[in-house]
MILUMFI-701238 format. One record per residue (C-alpha): x, y, z. Coordinates in steps of 0.02 Angstrom, whole numbers, padded with zeros to 5 digits, always signed. Each point is the difference from the previous one (the first is absolute). Layout:
XYZ/...
REM end
This chain:
+05439+03114+08510/+00003+00129+00139/-00134-00023+00133/-00096+00144+00080/+00021+00044+00184/-00170-00072+00054/+00039-00165-00087/+00170-00014+00084/-00077+00040+00169/-00134-00132-00026/+00130-00130-00043/+00104+00046+00153/-00150-00003+00116/-00060-00167-00069/+00174-00072+00019/+00006+00059+00181/-00171-00076+00035/+00055-00165-00073/+00158+00002+00105/-00095+00021+00163/-00133-00130-00042/-00079-00090+00083/-00053+00133+00126/+00046-00031+00178/-00126-00079+00121/-00131+00113+00077/+00072+00100+00143/+00180-00022-00057/+00092+00165-00025/+00054+00074-00110/-00118-00046-00142/+00119+00024-00146/-00134-00003-00136/-00089+00146+00084/+00164+00097+00009/+00028-00028-00186/-00177+00064-00034/+00035+00150+00112/+00157+00042-00099/-00090-00020-00166/-00145+00110+00059/+00121+00133+00065/+00086+00003-00170/-00170+00015-00085/-00048+00146+00114/+00165+00089-00037/-00020-00023-00189/-00179+00063+00004/+00053+00154+00096/+00140+00037-00124/-00113-00025-00151/-00143+00106+00064/+00115+00150+00025/+00018+00013-00190/-00189+00004-00027/-00114+00149-00009/-00070+00044+00171/-00180-00042-00044/+00050-00173-00067/+00100-00058+00152/-00131-00047+00130/-00055-00175-00061/+00182-00055-00014/+00051+00080+00165/-00137-00103+00083/+00070-00156-00085/+00175+00042+00063/-00065+00036+00175/-00087-00170+00000/+00165-00083-00046/+00085+00092+00144/-00134-00055+00125/+00016-00178-00067/+00188+00007+00028/-00027+00055+00180/-00128-00137+00028/+00112-00135-00075/+00146+00061+00104/-00105-00006+00157/-00063-00175-00041/+00172-00065-00048/+00085+00064+00159/-00144-00029+00120/-00011+00184+00047/-00189-00002-00024/-00027-00140+00127/+00111+00081+00132/-00096+00165-00015/-00164-00077+00052/-00047-00137-00118/-00115-00129+00078/+00053-00182-00009/-00077-00078-00153/-00074+00166-00058/+00058+00130-00124/+00148+00107+00050/+00055+00174-00051/+00084-00067-00157/-00159-00087-00056/-00100+00162+00023/+00125+00101-00103/+00002-00129-00139/-00191+00000-00003/-00002+00191-00017/+00133-00003-00136/-00096-00130-00101/-00137+00129-00033/+00123+00126-00078/-00037-00055-00180/-00186+00016+00035/+00019+00181+00054/+00109+00035-00154/-00135-00076-00111/-00131+00113+00080/+00108+00154-00033/+00023-00050-00182/-00186-00035-00022/-00043+00171+00068/+00098+00082-00142/-00115-00065-00136/-00105+00145-00069/-00178-00009+00063/+00040-00129+00134/-00158-00046+00094/+00049-00067+00170/-00170-00079+00041/+00017-00107-00156/+00179-00047+00044/-00054-00047+00177/-00141-00109-00066/+00116-00084-00127/+00132-00028+00134/-00125-00076+00121/-00073-00106-00139/+00168-00074-00052/+00058-00019+00181/-00156-00088+00064/-00002-00112-00154/+00180-00054+00029/-00035-00025+00187/-00145-00115-00044/+00112-00099-00119/+00139-00012+00130/-00123-00049+00136/-00085-00136-00102/+00153-00077-00081/+00140+00031+00127/-00047+00064+00171/-00149-00112+00037/+00096-00162-00030/+00151+00066+00095/-00103+00057+00148/-00101-00161+00014/-00019-00063+00179/+00160-00083+00057/+00098+00050-00156/+00099+00139+00087/+00045+00052+00176/-00107+00139+00070/+00147+00120+00023/+00046-00017-00186/-00173+00039-00070/+00013+00193+00013/+00168-00006-00090/-00073-00109-00137/-00149+00117-00019/+00114+00153-00011/+00116-00079-00129/-00146-00074-00097/-00111+00153-00009/+00139+00126-00039/+00018-00055-00184/-00186+00012-00029/-00012+00174+00077/+00151+00083-00079/-00016-00081-00171/-00184+00043-00010/+00025+00181+00053/+00153+00031-00108/-00081-00085-00150/-00152+00112+00013/+00105+00158+00024/+00113-00038-00148/-00133-00055-00124/-00027+00175-00071/+00157+00108-00018/+00074+00126-00118/+00123-00043-00138/+00137+00089+00097/-00011-00117+00151/-00060-00163-00079/+00171-00082+00016/+00019+00064+00177/-00171-00068+00049/+00044-00169-00076/+00160+00001+00104/-00099+00035+00159/-00113-00147-00041/+00153-00110-00025/+00078+00053+00167/-00167-00029+00089/-00016-00170-00082/+00173-00052+00058/-00037+00055+00178/-00166-00092-00009/+00093-00154-00060/+00120+00014+00146/-00146+00016+00121/-00085-00150-00076/+00158-00104+00015/+00015+00050+00181/-00181-00053+00026/+00046-00171-00070/+00153-00001+00113/-00114+00031+00150/-00111-00146-00050/+00147-00111-00050/+00157+00053+00094/+00130-00047-00130/+00156+00107-00033/-00028+00006-00187/-00159+00105+00012/+00086+00133+00106/+00149+00002-00119/-00115+00022-00150/-00088+00143+00091/+00170+00084+00029/+00040-00014-00186/-00169+00079-00044/+00034+00143+00120/+00173+00031-00077/-00078+00004-00174/-00135+00120+00061/+00130+00120+00073/+00108-00002-00156/-00154+00019-00112/-00053+00150+00103/+00169+00083-00031/-00015-00037-00185/-00174+00077-00005/+00064+00160+00082/+00148+00002-00119/-00117-00008-00151/-00109+00138+00071/+00152+00112+00031/+00065-00026-00177/-00165+00038-00085/+00001+00164-00101/-00118+00142+00038/-00177-00056-00044/-00077+00069-00159/-00182+00040-00032/-00026-00175-00072/+00068-00077+00161/-00146+00075+00098/-00125-00108-00096/-00092-00129+00106/+00050-00182-00033/-00047-00171+00068/+00140-00094+00087/-00009-00184-00051/+00080-00062+00162/-00131+00083+00111/-00143-00052-00115/+00057-00182+00005/+00002+00001+00191/-00177+00071+00011/-00067-00123-00130/+00086-00149+00081/-00068+00051+00170/-00178+00011-00062/+00010-00160-00101/+00086-00087+00145/-00151+00013+00115/-00118-00112-00101/+00145-00115-00045/+00046-00021+00185/-00181-00029+00049/-00024-00130-00137/+00162-00086+00050/-00058-00008+00181/-00167-00073-00051/+00077-00129-00116/+00128-00056+00129/-00125+00003+00143/+00098+00132+00095/-00097+00089+00139/-00044+00183-00027/+00019+00108+00153/-00110+00146+00044/+00144+00119-00044/+00009-00066-00179/-00187+00015-00023/+00000+00176+00074/+00146+00048-00110/-00090-00063-00154/-00152+00101+00048/+00109+00155+00021/+00077-00029-00173/-00174-00013-00077/-00057+00158+00092/+00155+00095-00058/-00028-00059-00178/-00178+00062+00007/+00058+00165+00073/+00132+00015-00137/-00130-00039-00133/-00117+00134+00067/+00147+00122-00005/+00039-00045-00179/-00182+00023-00051/-00003+00170+00082/+00165+00047-00083/-00066-00057-00169/-00159+00101+00023/+00099+00152+00054/+00116-00021-00150/-00148-00009-00118/-00074+00156+00079/+00166+00090-00018/+00013-00058-00180/-00175+00061-00040/+00033+00164+00091/+00165+00023-00093/-00084-00036-00166/-00137+00125+00040/+00129+00130+00053/+00102-00030-00158/-00155+00010-00110/-00049+00162+00088/+00172+00074-00030/-00003-00053-00183/-00173+00071-00028/+00039+00163+00092/+00164+00028-00091/+00005+00129-00139/+00120-00114-00092/-00083-00143-00091/+00036-00185+00024/-00045-00128-00131/+00037-00184-00032/+00009-00071-00177/+00010-00181-00054/+00113-00074-00133/-00117+00066-00137/+00008+00176+00076/-00182-00010+00055/-00041+00099+00156/-00040-00118+00143/-00005+00133+00137/-00007+00189-00005/-00009+00117+00148/-00122+00147-00012/+00143+00118-00042/+00062-00120-00135/-00174-00011-00077/-00006+00189-00007/+00175+00016-00074/-00029-00135-00131/-00179+00049-00038/-00070-00172+00041/-00188-00005-00027/-00109-00090+00128/-00087-00117-00126/+00169-00075-00045/+00102-00016+00161/+00133-00112-00079/+00047+00074-00170/+00165-00023-00091/+00125+00130+00056/+00058+00036-00177/-00176+00047-00054/+00004+00144+00123/+00163+00076-00061/+00047+00119-00140/+00021-00097-00161/+00181+00054-00023/+00047-00066+00173/-00077-00173-00016/+00143-00094-00088/+00131+00073+00117/-00102-00036+00158/-00035-00179-00056/+00185-00029-00033/+00056+00073+00166/-00130-00089+00107/+00007-00171-00082/+00189+00003-00021/+00039+00060+00176/+00081-00131+00110/+00042+00007+00184/-00054+00113+00140/-00010+00188-00018/+00026+00061-00178/+00033+00173-00075/-00138+00128+00007/-00125-00009-00142/-00078+00155-00079/-00171-00014-00083/-00144+00108-00056/-00187-00024+00025/-00126+00094-00109/-00107+00124+00095/-00166+00083-00033/+00075+00176-00007/+00110-00050-00147/+00168+00007+00090/+00059-00176+00045/+00035-00038+00182/+00184-00045+00025/+00038-00138+00125/+00162-00059+00079/-00006-00186+00038/+00115-00108+00104/-00034-00185-00010/+00064-00164+00068/-00042-00182-00025/-00083-00106+00132/+00110-00157-00001/-00084-00156-00063/-00167+00085-00037/+00028+00065-00176/-00073+00167+00057/+00075+00172+00017/-00041+00135+00127/-00007+00175-00072/+00019+00159+00103/-00070+00147-00099/+00029+00184+00032/-00072+00147-00094/+00145+00107-00061/-00097+00103-00129/+00028+00164+00091/+00182-00038+00040/+00040-00048-00179/-00089+00156-00064/+00106+00106+00115/+00158-00091-00052/-00039+00032-00183/-00037+00181+00039/+00164+00019+00094/+00092-00083-00145/-00086+00115-00122/+00046+00151+00106/+00182-00057+00007/+00008+00003-00190/-00118+00146-00035/+00021+00187+00003/-00125+00070+00125/-00042+00156-00102/-00020-00062-00179/-00037-00184+00040/+00134-00045-00128/+00132-00133+00035/+00149+00072+00093/+00188-00018-00020/+00004-00169+00088/-00129-00073-00121/+00093+00071-00149/+00165-00082+00049/-00089-00162+00040/-00075-00002-00174/+00166+00041-00082/+00083-00141+00099/-00129-00126-00061/+00055-00105-00151/-00077+00049-00167/+00016-00079-00171/-00044+00162-00091/+00106+00157-00018/-00045+00135+00125/+00029+00187+00008/+00005+00113+00152/-00060+00180-00010/+00047+00116+00144/-00083+00172-00004/-00029+00151+00107/-00108+00154-00024/+00068+00164-00065/-00060+00149+00100/-00084-00098+00139/+00088+00098+00137/-00089+00158-00058/-00169-00084+00026/+00042-00037+00182/+00069+00174+00026/-00147+00094-00075/-00151-00111+00034/+00057-00101+00150/+00039-00181+00030/-00182-00053-00006/-00012+00058-00181/+00166-00084-00034/-00068-00165+00068/-00155+00015-00110/+00112+00031-00149/+00101-00156+00037/-00160-00102+00010/-00050+00066-00172/+00173-00042-00070/-00020-00177+00065/-00171-00014-00082/+00067+00060-00168/+00147-00120+00005/-00113-00147+00036/-00116+00053-00141/+00129+00014-00138/+00092-00164+00033/-00049-00183-00020/-00071-00099+00144/+00156-00111+00005/+00113+00151+00024/+00048+00052+00176/-00015+00181+00055/+00084+00042+00167/+00026+00156+00102/+00178+00013+00065/-00030+00149+00114/-00030+00185-00017/-00036+00038-00183/+00100-00150-00064/-00086-00144-00088/+00058-00156-00092/-00078-00108-00135/+00052-00179-00037/-00059-00061-00171/+00029-00155-00106/+00069+00032-00174/+00150+00051-00103/+00082+00170-00010/-00126+00064-00126/-00144-00044+00116/+00093+00085+00142/+00030+00163-00094/-00181+00001-00059/-00059-00018+00180/+00121+00136+00057/-00068+00120-00132/-00180-00036+00053/+00047+00037+00180/+00079+00166-00049/-00150+00049-00107/-00137-00050+00124/+00084+00069+00157/+00038+00163-00091/-00184+00043-00018/-00074+00126+00124/-00072-00058+00167/-00156+00067+00084/+00024-00020+00188/-00095+00086+00140/-00078+00130-00113/+00168+00047-00075/+00091-00050-00158/+00182-00054+00000/+00119-00041-00139/+00138-00123+00042/+00100-00114-00109/+00098-00160+00018/+00178-00055-00038/+00029-00185-00031/+00154-00112+00007/-00008-00168-00086/+00109-00157+00006/-00010-00187-00026/-00023-00116+00151/+00117-00148-00005/-00032-00159+00103/+00049+00033+00180/+00050+00178-00040/-00139+00099+00084/+00116+00113+00099/+00112+00027-00153/-00150+00038-00110/-00063+00128+00124/+00168+00088+00004/+00012+00001-00189/-00177+00065-00020/+00037+00134+00130/+00155+00050-00100/-00108+00013-00155/-00125+00105+00098/+00136+00123+00048/+00049+00010-00183/-00180+00041-00044/-00001+00137+00133/+00161+00071-00069/-00075-00004-00175/-00134+00124+00050/-00131-00106+00090/-00164-00057-00074/+00088-00136-00099/+00068-00177+00015/+00172-00077-00018/+00058-00181-00020/+00150-00073+00090/+00063-00113-00138/+00180-00028+00058/-00006-00172+00080/+00183-00029+00031/-00037-00141+00122/-00090-00094-00138/+00140+00037-00123/+00130-00061+00123/-00096-00159+00035/-00015-00032-00186/+00183+00029-00043/+00099-00048+00157/+00007-00134+00135/-00025+00060+00179/+00089-00154+00070/+00152+00038-00109/-00006+00182+00055/+00002-00054+00183/+00147-00115-00031/+00093+00126-00107/-00012+00145+00122/-00117+00106-00108/-00125+00007+00143/+00066+00118+00133/-00062+00085+00159/-00027+00185+00023/-00019+00081+00171/-00095+00151+00065/+00065+00077+00160/-00111+00002+00155/+00040+00126+00137/-00080+00059+00161/-00095+00162-00014/+00063+00081+00160/+00187-00039-00012/+00031-00042-00183/+00091-00161+00047/+00003-00133-00134/-00083-00151+00080/-00044-00105-00149/-00020-00021-00186/-00145-00056-00108/+00047-00111-00146/-00080-00048-00165/+00067-00107-00144/+00036+00075-00170/+00047-00082-00164/+00148+00073-00091/-00064-00063-00168/+00131+00007-00138/-00126+00064-00128/-00142+00084+00094/+00102+00086+00132/-00037+00002+00187/-00170-00082+00032/-00082+00043+00167/-00063-00129+00124/-00180-00003-00064/+00055-00044-00178/+00126-00128+00064/-00135-00087+00103/-00119+00002-00148/+00132-00083-00110/+00042-00127+00134/-00184-00044+00023/-00024-00031-00186/+00149-00119-00003/-00046-00087+00163/+00157+00066+00086/-00088+00103+00134/+00044-00128+00134/+00184+00002-00048/-00002+00191-00001/-00079+00006+00173/+00132-00118+00069/+00142+00097-00082/-00067+00168+00061/-00008-00049+00184/+00169-00090+00001/+00091+00136-00099/-00069+00141+00107/+00052-00088+00161/+00174-00039-00068/+00036+00176-00064/-00065+00094+00153/+00086-00120+00121/+00165+00045-00083/-00025+00187+00031/+00068+00091+00151/-00119+00030+00144/-00164-00083+00041/-00114+00064-00137/-00171-00073-00026/-00050-00049-00176/-00178+00004-00064/-00052-00121-00137/-00165+00018-00093/-00107-00155-00023/-00085+00014-00170/-00187-00031-00024/-00057-00156-00091/+00177-00064-00028/+00027-00035+00185/+00031-00183+00045/-00072-00003+00176/+00039-00182+00036/+00185+00028-00035/+00020+00167+00087/+00046-00058+00177/+00128-00125-00062/+00079+00126-00119/+00014+00132+00136/+00081-00123+00121/+00123-00059-00132/+00045+00179-00049/+00032+00053+00180/+00103-00156+00035/+00103+00019-00158/+00039+00184+00031/+00019-00008+00188/-00112+00152+00017/-00107+00020+00155/-00187-00025-00035/-00044+00171+00073/+00096+00083-00144/-00115-00072-00133/-00167+00085-00035/-00128-00080-00116/-00111+00134-00077/-00164-00030-00091/-00158+00093-00045/-00183-00043+00021/-00010-00076-00174/+00127-00131+00053/-00112-00052+00146/-00154-00004-00112/+00072-00095-00149/+00121-00123+00081/-00046-00174+00059/-00072-00037+00172/+00171-00058+00057/+00073+00177-00002/-00067+00058+00169/+00067-00156+00093/+00166+00020-00091/+00012+00182+00055/-00035-00051+00180/+00141-00129-00011/+00130+00123-00063/-00058+00132+00125/+00023-00125+00141/+00178-00029-00062/+00039+00186+00025/-00028+00067-00177/-00095+00165-00006/-00155+00029-00106/-00052+00161-00088/-00165+00043-00086/+00024+00114-00151/-00122+00134-00059/-00083+00001+00170/-00163+00097+00001/-00023-00015-00188/-00090-00168+00001/-00176-00049+00045/+00023-00080+00171/+00118+00117+00092/+00021-00066+00179/-00070-00174-00030/+00169-00060-00064/+00074+00031+00173/-00111-00140+00066/+00059-00123-00133/+00186+00036-00012/+00122+00041+00143/+00063+00161-00080/+00150+00099+00062/-00008+00143-00125/-00125+00085-00114/+00064+00094-00152/-00102+00152-00055/+00014+00069-00176/-00009+00187+00037/-00048+00037-00180/-00175-00069+00032/-00036+00100+00156/-00036+00169-00081/+00035+00108-00151/+00185+00009-00047/+00026+00173+00075/-00120-00015+00145/+00130-00042+00133/-00113+00061+00139/-00133-00131-00036/+00132-00132-00033/+00075+00028+00173/-00171-00008+00085/-00037-00168-00076/+00177-00065+00026/+00007+00048+00184/-00172-00077+00027/+00060-00164-00078/+00159+00004+00105/-00100+00026+00160/-00124-00138-00041/+00137-00122-00050/+00097+00035+00159/-00154-00053+00100/+00021-00172-00079/+00188+00003+00033/+00031+00016-00187/+00134+00114-00073/-00036+00118-00145/+00106+00023-00157/-00036+00148-00114/+00036-00053-00178/+00021+00093-00164/+00049+00161+00087/+00064+00107-00143/-00014+00178+00066/+00136+00073+00113/-00134+00110+00079/-00107-00150+00043/+00154-00092+00064/+00041+00146+00116/-00179+00000+00065/+00009-00186+00036/+00166+00023+00090/-00070+00135+00113/-00172-00076+00036/+00022-00190-00006/+00111-00139+00060/-00008-00124-00142/+00106-00072-00138/+00007+00087-00168/+00044-00057-00176/-00025+00068-00174/+00082+00112-00130/+00050+00126+00132/+00128-00129+00059/+00122-00102-00106/-00095-00131-00101/+00043-00129-00133/+00171-00040+00075/+00101-00156-00030/+00076-00094+00147/+00173+00081-00023/-00081+00172-00008/-00092-00036+00164/+00166-00050+00079/+00079+00163-00059/-00146+00101+00068/+00018-00083+00170/+00183+00050+00006/-00030+00176-00068/-00181+00051+00035/-00073+00150-00088/-00061+00155+00088/-00177-00064-00008/+00029-00163+00091/+00120-00063+00132/+00068-00177+00006/-00048-00088+00160/+00133-00102+00089/-00129-00079+00115/-00178-00034-00061/-00137+00100+00082/-00144-00100+00075/-00163-00009-00099/+00075+00086-00153/-00059-00140-00112/-00010+00000-00188/
REM end
């Protein structure tokens, strides 16, 4: 087993001491044992200096003092061993320079102990001084009664040896008493160091005691034993410094005050030793000198003084405790938040004034059961959460307390258990106003401000909710409403819309949902079969076709209605189908309804397997070209899957997703779409971006990040070339994991695009949730089809606002060459739609890049910010 450096040094020093024993006669030079001690002390000083250099500056001082003491001891031993001290002025028979240096060095551990004791938080030096004097005087009395008095008896020792005996005999009592008192109370960080200081002091005291015996009985063995004790003290000092240097940075727990057993034992032994020594002297008939009696009196006086100090400290502590309790009670009673304590049976043991007000506690019954004060519906839940809660702080609890005005007071409660008491502390806060505002904000987010009907967001949320019954969606708009605004003004138009909303609510069942989509467009969601849907559509046409009396004038407007079935998870598809049926009703002469009965997605799901279609190549990708408005450069493509069905023909993406959702293949379709789009576009020339739509409801948020990473790795395409596009319905109907997944893919370099920007209910709020790169604007919803002037005003305003957020704008569904030319001259954005090539296969896109049309120009290098 490998020995440490201090252990090897100790062995070497001890071996050297043994070799030079017995020490030479007094006066003979050199004294080899002193030279060995000088070498050992010099090594100890060098090691302490090296070790303290690695410590933090504020931790070095106690150990630097210990090293300096070793260095002074080395100088003193060298002077004594060579006789230099006597030649420089030592008096015959008296102490020389070496003896003075050794005496100074012997108090090094005492100074180090004082420096360590001063680091204890709240150190009170008067108390330390009293404790040090108490232990020191007690040990002096013990030493005087049991050792010094017999040794200094008349005729027992030559007169010139008595001072030396007193010095060697009293040193252990002084240093051990002082160091023991200083090291009794420490911190956890320095407990081991303080114990080491006590050990070093004890070894030096042992050496001094052995030398005192040597003075009384001049035998070589006592001096040799003293040398061994000194060597052990020096090596132990190095080891103590080594442990202090290797200790890690103290934590908060290390600053806690702790009692050092070594120091406590010294103080206890010193105090117990006084009566034991006195009793021993009395039993053995030993004479008691005046010094012993005076010392005993001093010990008793110091004990009384210490007791008075403890009584004062205890009184002060009680006063502080009472004052703290009063302050705490004052804070609790002054706080607007309530504090209550309940026992295991949920009976109120303590309630602050605010808590009594919040809970409605009556004065005649100051300790009622908490559950008796709560709303009946909340009692089982509150009992379960409070009695079943384990541990410290638990989740916030919501409860209601009946109030005299009829509206219950809503409280937010945090609670924690008081360990071992079986009681819980409740912190109550009145959140009635906040919750009312939250509900109002939630209502406003899903309510049309003019008609107070549910808005588009609420409609899509209801369509996304699972339903066991068949449901039908009616989409309608008013015929001739524009004339009302033009002739009577927008105020009359608003009043007319409010009346339309009232009539719709009156003619339908309470379970049906009536929503305003915007402008003069409304939607109705009803439960029932097709017959019930057509009957409701006819009632809408009949009732809304009756004249309106608004603002003193009479108006005649009608309604056209489109009707379709809502399939599970197909809210977006149902809206598109109903809108198609609405256009058919308009084309049929208005004032009528039409049903969209062709559900090819449902037929495909019933007759074919989507998984087999994916494997057999029936599912393909089609691409729409995206170009910059100012240069016409092709910078990207937007892709969507289609199903080349052998019987039903080419099914668009919405019908493919609907079929996949019914067969549980939506996850497989999502994975195939992302991988296939990356693979096909990566094989094309250039650095085109490809936009991929994420479908509502069918989106698997937890798999999205992994699928994107796998697709990019498999195709070798740079992440910046992939754009994930989604609309507001995706964010509203997908799981909570979607937003984190979008942040993950965005951090990987993939770009994000929000479709139908400006058409939803939240507008800019999505920019705070999702790190968007692009917003796509459907220009068809900005104004009337031929009103390009208004379209451009809205479009340029959106572009300017988006640019302030460092978000690029994409104008979608641009079908008019005139509008395209206006965008090219007035904006710097990307454009896509029927005005550019759409519905292309991958080979057709490759051909277009090699031979671009006159409308667009193939880009050899991608333009910055021209995202899909």
